[in-house]
N, C-alpha and C positions, 0 to 999 in steps of 0.2 A: 879345320873346318868345323869341328865341334865347337871350338872357341868362337868362331864367327856366328854360328847358330845360336849360341848362348848370348852373345852380344846383341844379336837382332831381337831375340826374345825379351831380353832385359829392356831393350829400347822400346819395344812395343808395349810391354807391361808398364813401364814408367810413363809412356805417353798416355796409355789408357787410364792409369791411376791419376794422372795429372788432370784429365778431363772430368773424371768423376767428382772430385771436390768442387769443381765449378758448377756442376749440375746439381749436386746434393743440397747446397744452401737454397737454391730456388725451390726445390721440392719441399724441403723442410719449412721454408718460409710460407709456402702455400698451404701446407698442412697445418701449420700453426695459425695461420689466418682463418682457415676453415674451422678449426677447433674453437678459436676465439669467437667466430660468428655463431657457431652452434651454441656456445655457452651463453652468448647474449640472447639468442632466440629462446633458449630454455628459461632464462631468467625472465624474459618478457612474458612468456607463456605462463610461468608460475605466478607472476604478479597479476596478470589478467585473470587467471583462474581464481586467485584469492579475491580479487575485486568482484568477480561474478558470485562467489560464495557469500561474500558479505552482502551484496545486493539482494541475493535470494533470501538471506536471513531477514534482512530489513523488509523485504516484500512480504514474507510470511507474517512478520509482526504487524505490518500495516494491514494485511488482509484480516487478521484477527481484530484489529482496531475497527475496521469497517464493519465487521460482523457484529461487534458489540454496539457500535453506534446505530446500526440498522435495528438491532433488537431494542435499544433504548427508544428509538423513534417509533417503532411499532407499539411498544408498551405505552408511550405517551399518547399516541393516536387512539389506542383502545381506551385508555383512561379518559381522554377527552370525550370520546363518543359516549362513554358511560355517564360522565358528568353532564353532558348535554341532554341525555335522556332523563336524568334526574331533574335537571332544570325545567325541562318540558313538562314533567309530571307535576312539579311544584307550580308551574304557571297554570296548568289545567286545574289544579286544586284551588288556586286563587280565583280563577274564573268561576268555578263551581260555587265557592263561598260567596262571591259577589252576586251571582244570580240568586242564590238562596236568600241572601240578606235583602236583595232588592224585591224579591217576590214574597217575602215573609210578611204575613199579616198577623203574626203571632204576637204574644204579649212582650212587654219590655224585657222580661228576663230572657226570653228566647232570642230576641233581637240582640240583646247585649252579648249573649253566648255566641251568636253568629258573628257579631262584630269582632269578638275576641279571637274566634277561630280564623276569621279573615285576616286579622292583624298578624296572627302567628304564621299563617300561610304566606303572607307577604314577606315576613322576616326570613322564612325558609327559602322563598324564591330568591331573595337578595343574596343569601348565603350560597345558594346553588349557582347563581350568576357569577359571583366572585370566584367560586371554585372553577367554573368553566374558563374564566379569564386567566386565572393562574395556570390552569392546565394548558391553555393555548400558548402561553409564554414558554412553558417547559417544552411543549411540542415543537415550537419554532426553534428553540435553542438546540434541541436534539436533531432536528432536520438540518440545521446549519452545520452542526458538528459532523453529521453524516456526509454532507456535501464536501466539507473540508477534507475529511478522511478519504473519501472517494477520489478527490483531486490528487491527494498525495499518492494514493495507490496507482493512479494513472501515470503520474510522473515517474514512479519507480518502475512501472512496466515499460515505459519508454526508455528509461535508462538501461534496463536489462536488455532490451531489444538492440540498443546501440552497442552495448558490450558484446552481444552475440554477433552483430555485424562486424565489429572490429576483430573478434576472434576468427571469424570466417575469413576476413581479409588476410590475417596472419597465416592461417593454414593454407590458403590458396597461394599466397606469395611464396611460401616455403617449398611448394611443389615444383 
């Protein structure tokens, strides 16, 4: 009887062992597949994280470029305002000398001095007008550069927003 009991136990054990190997490869395969998927997810998150860091660095650099361009535009605007004020003062001086020369009943020496002062004032006015024109060109260039830099900044901000949305999708898909 003892022999039969041992034989039955051996049979049950061998049947149980025979079924375990059939089940183990499926479990092992599913675990390997899950580990492989986790590895791919981690790699994707790492790449996305690196892309976000690069984009943020570029954003910071572009933000500084916009700040510098804005400062240049402000400086050019202020310089142009000062140049225009100088031009207006020179124009007023020309008008004053013209009215003095026209109203003058003084002698030839004084009239000649007024005419020389008027000629000098006109030369000064021309120089100030040229300065204003040059300043306006610099101001226009600075404003154009500012708009370009602001456009690049907006594009980078949109890119970071898209990266953020993609990362959000990755994290919600993983849950």
